[in-house]
C-alpha positions, 0 to 999 in steps of 0.5 A: 627810330620807331614810333610807339609799339606794344609787346605786352607778351615779353618783358624786355629783359627776355629779347634783344632790341628789336625792330618795332616800327622805326622811321629810317634814320637820317643818312649819317654824314659823319664817320661810318664807326666809331673808333672806340664803339658805339650804341646802335639801338636803344629801347625804352619802354614804359618810362616816364611819358614813354610808352614804347619806342626804339631808337636807332642810333648813328654814329657821329652827333645825334641831336633830340629836340622837341617842345619843352616837357615833351620828354626829351630828357627820358631819353638821357634818363633811359641811357643813364639807367641802362649803364647802371644809374640809379633807379627811380620808381618814380618814373615808372609808368602805370603798367608797373615795369619800365625796361631800356634796352641798348645794343653796343658795338665794340672793336674786338680789341676793346677791354670791355669784352674780358670784363664782359666775359668775367661776368659771364656775358656772351656776344650776340649773333651779329657780335654786339653787346646787349644790356638790359635793365628793368625797374619795377613800381616797387623799386626792384631793378635787375641788370642784364649783360650779353644774355646774363644776369648781372648785379647792377654794379657790374653794368655800372662799372662797365659803364666808366668806360662806355658813357659820359654823361655831362649836363647842368648837374655836371656843371654845378659839380664844376663849380665846386673848388674840390672838383676843380682840383680833381679836373685840374689833376685829371688835365695833368695827365696819368703820371700826375694822377699817380702821383696823387694816389701815392700821396693819398696812400702816404697821407693814410700811412702818416696819419695811421701812425700819427693816430697811433702814437696819439691813442698810446700816449693818451691811453698809456695807463689803460694800454699798459693794463691790457698788455699786462692781461695779455702777457699773463695769458701768454705766459701761462699758455707758454709754460704749458706749450701745448702742440697743435692737436695734442688734446686729442692725442692725448685724449686717445692715449689716456684711454688706451692707458685706462683700458690696458687690460681689456685691450691686451686680452683682446689682442692676444686672443686675436694672436692665438686665434691666428697662430695657436698657442707656441707656448702649449698653454691655451690657458684652458681655452679650446681654440681648435686649429689655428688660422695660420695652419688651416690656410697652410694646410689648405694651400698644400692641398692645392699646391700639387694640382696642375688646374689652372684655376686650382693653380691661382687658388693656391697662390691666393692661399699663399698670400693669405698665409703671409697676411696672417703671419704679418698681423700676428707678428704685429698683435704681439708687438702691440701686446708687448708694449702695452702695459698697465702704467698707472703713473703714465696714466696719471701724467696723462690725465694731469697734463690733459686737465691742464690744457682743459683749463686753458680751453675754458679760459682762452677759447670760444666755446667748440674751439678746443686747444685750436682756439687757444693756440689762435687766442696766443697768435692774436695776443702777440700781434696785440701786444705790439700795438700796445707798447707804451714803453719809452722805447717803443714810443720814441721808436713809433715817433720816429716812423711818424717823422719819417713818414711826414717827411716823404709825405711833405716831398710827395705834397711838393711834388703835386702842388708842383704838377698842379701848377706846371698844368694849370697854365695850359689848362687855363689856355686851353679853356680860354681858346674854346671861350674865344670861339664860344663868343667870350674873345676877352674872357681870361681864365686862370687858377689860384692855388693856395698851399698850406704845407703845414696841412696837407690832405689826402689830395695834397696841401692845395686849395685850388679855385678856377677863376674868370675874368669875364672882359678886360678890366674885370677882376679875376673871380671864382667862376661861380661868382664872376659868370652870368648864367649863359657865361657859366655854361660856356666855361663849363661846356669849355672845360668839358670839351677840353677833357673830352677830346681826350676821353676814351669812352665811346658814348657821350651824352650831353643834356642841355649843356647850352642852357642860357646861350644863344646866338653866335656862341650857339653856333660854336657850341654846335660846331664843337660837339660836331668836332667831338663826334668825329671820334666819338658817339655823341647824343645831345639834347638841345633846345637851340636850332644852331646846334641842331644843325650840325647833327648827322642825325636828327630826332624829334620827341613829340608828346601826344594824348593816347585816346585809347590809354587815356594817357599823354605818350611820347613818340620819337622820330627821326627827321630829315629834308623838309621836315628837318627844316620844319623842325628848325624853323619851329625851334627858331621862330615857334612856327614850323609853317613859317616861310622866314623860319624855314629860310633861315632854317635852310641857312643854319643847315648850309653853314653847318654843313660847310663848316663841317666840310 
């Protein structure tokens, strides 16, 4: 752990978490490494009452304790912020910038590495993955992953497989029927969740067909008019049958036909310059010796030499004679094909005008003929959705009914899956409650099914019911439980889920509110059990929970006389310091002999239970 430090010369995103004044962490009694990975270091700066602290987090169970208002929740806030949570500028201290950094150690086969690499992130020198997040007082937020600046959404996506935060807000969320239904689906397993996703897709397909049918029936007149306009346009375009690029080809052809005389004169003059007047009629022009004859004479002059340079030049001249001959032949063919054809020119101009009219009518400015063809393709697609003939409506109704039958089949399977899972889920939660001093409590699910009104998630209304003691009626859990009972029920649900949760880091923020006595010790026991497979961080006010920790962190608030503000200090405690903290939590007096004796007893009981 670290006390407050000051490093104004560096912003958090410019460096990795560093070893500023750290108190040595308590030696972990849990596993040496978490199987899914662990957060080994957390650095928080300028957040709430925290000025600058660095926490070294060990594997197993870490508890965070301290007086009310000392800033314990800022640790959870920092973790949430680091992993893509909403940035609250109101949490930023007067220095104008808050920063959180973390060092995450992951196994080589973790899928997080591939997703981080896609974002351009790279591992640190020791093989860890470094995350950083900064927030300004104006609300601007930046995230860094593996040394690269990334959108906050990228980190939030990774957090789904890295971090799970369980707090009192999550307990309130789980009192909602929709959340209870999702919890039951999650408990039912991956195959059931895949079935629910299939049901959602089938529901969307059925709803789209039903809406389309209703739309066509309700707007038959308007749709028919629109369809007539589209058909008229398609008929007009089809009658002309333009080809892609034809407008540009017509422009070129029209120019050639219109300039036929000038083009013929230019081509004929070029041909005569190359090969001379084979007819003997130069038309009164004196062209001198033609290029072909001159090149041939030059080639003959060099052909008899045995000088290597002149031999090569003679070959070049021979090639030039061949090129001139080929060009002259092409020019002769061009002249022969180029005839002034007023009728053909008129035909080309008429078709070009017709295409131009289509472009003005159906294309956007600048699109040309390509815009006309695109409009036609879109009109064809739209017509299939505007058909309000009896045949089309009957076919669409048949599709809708078939989709409804498929949805009903899937809905029945989803309901069967939920009913099958409900008994096992309730039994496991009940087992956890028995260990949380609610041995007589009974938990059950009420599943009300209305096949006639399926929703995206099925046709079921799910409610979690609690009967706190024999003879008590089963009522919805948020109505039939006291505050302490509700906390225990929700914690039991979290424990049932958490054992199968693959995320490496789990955070529990005062989920033990309203609990005490034997139940408090059982909460600590269950959190310690979770810590065998996960890295668990718990913010708690219960000494019975804190006694189970592998690492115990204390948050203190004290005035900073130099800055004139209240600041938070975080330190690890062990041995006698830990006994004093537990005594403070038990009796409010850290130096009480009775409190310390009770604290030692709690530590001994927890150690025995863990062993």
